[in-house]
C-alpha positions in Angstrom: 100.6 -130.2 -213.9 102.4 -128.9 -216.4 101.8 -125.6 -218.5 102.5 -125.6 -222.6 104.7 -122.9 -223.9 102.8 -121.6 -227.5 107.2 -121.2 -227.7 108.4 -124.5 -226.9 109.1 -128.1 -225.0 106.4 -128.0 -221.9 107.9 -125.7 -218.5 106.7 -126.2 -215.1 105.0 -123.7 -213.5 107.6 -120.9 -211.6 104.9 -120.4 -209.2 101.2 -121.6 -208.4 99.4 -118.7 -209.4 100.5 -119.6 -212.8 98.8 -122.6 -213.0 95.2 -122.1 -214.2 92.5 -124.1 -216.0 88.9 -124.0 -216.9 86.6 -126.8 -215.8 83.1 -127.1 -218.5 80.5 -127.8 -216.4 79.0 -128.5 -212.6 77.6 -132.1 -211.7 78.9 -134.3 -210.3 81.9 -134.4 -212.2 83.3 -130.6 -212.8 82.8 -130.4 -209.4 84.9 -133.2 -207.6 87.8 -132.1 -210.7 87.3 -128.8 -210.3 87.8 -129.0 -206.4 90.7 -131.9 -206.6 92.5 -129.0 -209.1 92.1 -126.0 -206.1 93.9 -128.2 -203.9 96.8 -128.7 -205.8 97.4 -125.1 -205.8 95.7 -124.8 -209.6 93.4 -121.4 -210.3 89.7 -122.9 -211.6 87.2 -121.6 -213.3 84.2 -123.2 -213.7 81.6 -123.0 -216.3 77.9 -124.1 -216.2 75.3 -123.1 -218.5 72.2 -125.2 -216.2 71.0 -122.4 -213.8 72.2 -124.6 -211.3 74.7 -127.3 -210.0 74.8 -130.5 -210.4 74.2 -131.8 -213.5 72.3 -134.0 -214.0 71.0 -134.9 -210.0 68.6 -132.8 -209.2 66.3 -133.3 -205.9 63.0 -131.7 -205.9 59.7 -130.7 -203.8 56.3 -131.9 -205.3 53.2 -130.4 -202.6 52.8 -132.4 -199.8 53.9 -135.1 -202.1 57.6 -135.2 -200.5 61.4 -134.8 -202.6 61.8 -136.9 -205.6 64.5 -137.2 -207.0 64.5 -135.9 -211.3 68.0 -136.6 -212.7 70.5 -139.1 -211.7 68.1 -141.9 -209.9 71.2 -145.3 -210.0 74.4 -145.5 -210.3 76.0 -147.3 -212.9 79.3 -149.6 -211.5 79.4 -150.7 -207.7 82.5 -151.6 -208.1 85.3 -148.8 -207.5 82.6 -146.3 -207.3 82.9 -143.5 -204.3 79.2 -142.9 -205.2 78.1 -146.3 -204.7 79.9 -146.6 -201.2 79.0 -143.5 -200.3 75.1 -144.5 -201.0 75.9 -147.9 -199.7 76.9 -146.7 -196.4 74.4 -144.5 -195.6 71.9 -147.2 -196.0 70.6 -146.1 -199.1 71.5 -148.6 -201.1 68.6 -152.3 -200.8 70.2 -155.5 -199.6 71.7 -157.5 -202.2 70.4 -160.4 -203.3 71.7 -163.7 -202.8 72.4 -165.9 -206.3 72.7 -169.6 -205.6 73.9 -172.1 -208.8 72.2 -173.1 -211.0 71.2 -174.3 -214.9 69.9 -171.6 -217.2 65.7 -171.1 -217.6 64.5 -170.2 -221.1 61.6 -168.8 -220.8 58.9 -168.8 -223.7 56.1 -165.2 -224.1 54.1 -166.8 -222.2 56.2 -167.5 -218.9 56.4 -171.3 -219.5 59.8 -173.1 -219.6 60.8 -173.6 -222.8 62.0 -177.1 -222.6 58.0 -178.3 -221.1 56.1 -179.2 -224.3 
């Protein structure tokens, strides 16, 4: 990390305590960012507008009905997504369907094949 000086070019901080950062949002990305910065010796202030951390991720209990996810409900992207890899390793993802090579099918609004008369 490089500290910016208003009176000149960027300079390297002289001490770890010179490096500070404000992270806005305590969702998954904000928490991950704050942790990574702290691991590199940066002092971090984490700001969150809500009364809890977690961002869109929210798990809650509903009486005797059980536990429900009210926030983030699916992963966007499987390749290179550490959250998907973790969920998959814990057996929390459905099995990947096996696809077979077929010709495309075009259906009418009634469900019949478009090429059927």
